N, C-alpha and C positions, 0 to 999 in steps of 0.2 A: 319138482314143484313146478307148476306152470307159472310163466311170468304174467304179471298183470299189464293190461294195456294201459299206457299213459293217458291220462285224461287229456282230450283236446280242449283248449281254451274256447270259452264261448265267444262268438264274435258280436253278441248283442251288446250295445252300449246302454240303450235305455229303452223301456217299454211303457206304454201308456195304457195301463190296465184300467183306467177309469173309462176309456172310450169303449171297451167291451162292455161295461156295465150300463153306460148311458145310451148306446146306440146300437142298432142292428146294422153290422158291418156286411156290406153287400160285395163290393168289388175291390180287389187290392192291386195297387200299382207299385212298382219299384221306381224311386226317383233318386237322381244324385243331387247333392247339395253344394252350392258354392259357398266356401268357407274361407275365412282368413286363417293365417298361420297360428295365432295364439288360440283360436277356436279349436283347431286339430289337436293342439297339446292339451287343451282342457279335456277334450273328449277322451284322449288316451288315459286321462287320470279319472274319467267318469263323473266329472262335475257338470252334468247336464239334467235338466228337468223338463219333461214334455207333456205334463198332465193336461195343460190347457192349450194345447198346440192344435192349430187348424190351417188350412190352405185357403188363401184368397187369390182371385185372379185380377190382375192389373195390368192393361194395355197387351193383353194377349199372352201374358207370362204368368207363371204360378209362383207364389211366394208363401213361404212357411212363417206364420206369425205365432207368437206365444211360446216359442222355444227359448228357454233360459240357459244359456251357457255361461257359468261363473268363470270369470277370468283368473287365472292363477296368479299368485301374488309374486311369482318369479318372472312374469311377462315384463317386456321391456317397457320402460317409462315413457318412450316416445310415441307409442301406439295409443289411440283413443279407443278404449274398449267399451262397446256398448253391448251389454249381456243380452238385451231383448230386442236386438235389431231383426228386421225381417230379412229372411235368407232366400235367395232364389233357388227354385227347384229345376232341375234339368230334365225336361220331358220332351218327347217327339211331339209332332203336330196332332197326330192322332190321339194320343193320350190327353193333351191339352184340350182338345175338342170334346172328349168324353167328359173331363173334369168340368168344362163350362156348361155343358148340358146338365150335368148333375147338380152343380150349384144353383142353376136357374129353376129347377124343380122345387115345389113346395115341400118343406120338411126334410130336405136332403141338405147334406154338408160334406165336406172332405176333411177328415182328421188324420193326423199322423199317429200311427199305432206303434212304431218302434224305429230306432236308429240302430245301424249295425255296420260292421266293417265287412267289406267284400273285396278281398285282397288288401290292397293299401288305400281303397277309397272308402268313403263314408256314404252310406245309402240310407234313404228313409223309405220305409214302407207306409204308403198312405192308402186310405180306404175310403170309399164312397160310403156315407152312413146315413141312416134315417133314424131319427130320435125315437127313443123308447117312451111309451106312456109309464105312469107309476105301477099300474097293474101288471105290465109287461115284465118289469123289473122283478116284481114279486114272483111272477110264474117262472121266470129264469132261475131265481133262487131255489124254488120248490123243486124244480127239475134237477138241479145241481144237488141238492140234499138227497133226493131220492136216488140218484145215480151212486152217491156215496154208500148209502145204506145197501143198495144192491151189491155193491163190491165187497163190503163187510159180510154179508149173508153168504156170498159165494166163497170167501176166504175161510169163513167159519165152518162150512161144509166140507171143504177140501182138507 
């Protein structure tokens, strides 16, 4: 009997599914994040929420706003833990310029779509996004439902 392959653990920490629903995601960039020690421990436990997470530019640097990392109750008492603090993103000059141009355009924003592990480092997948209108959201739902129905039809005929 053939041996089953062991499942590789997922390197995804958190995903922002709301961003895919509310925005047209155009360009995707990988960025490093400056974190404190207690934040890394909390991320290993998976206590993070990024549904309302976005990127702002301040003095030529990109910062992640709205990411809520819940501190563990085993964290040291001499740390001042702010779960909603803004976190600096590590990007090169070309990527920062690209984000600055995108943010300055009407109707565009930059959102964080996921946090994940890359080796021992925490990376953020950020996307340049354009807001969807209500009718765009309904059209996306119709397309998704139609694709599900097509898959069911194909399965039933095979």
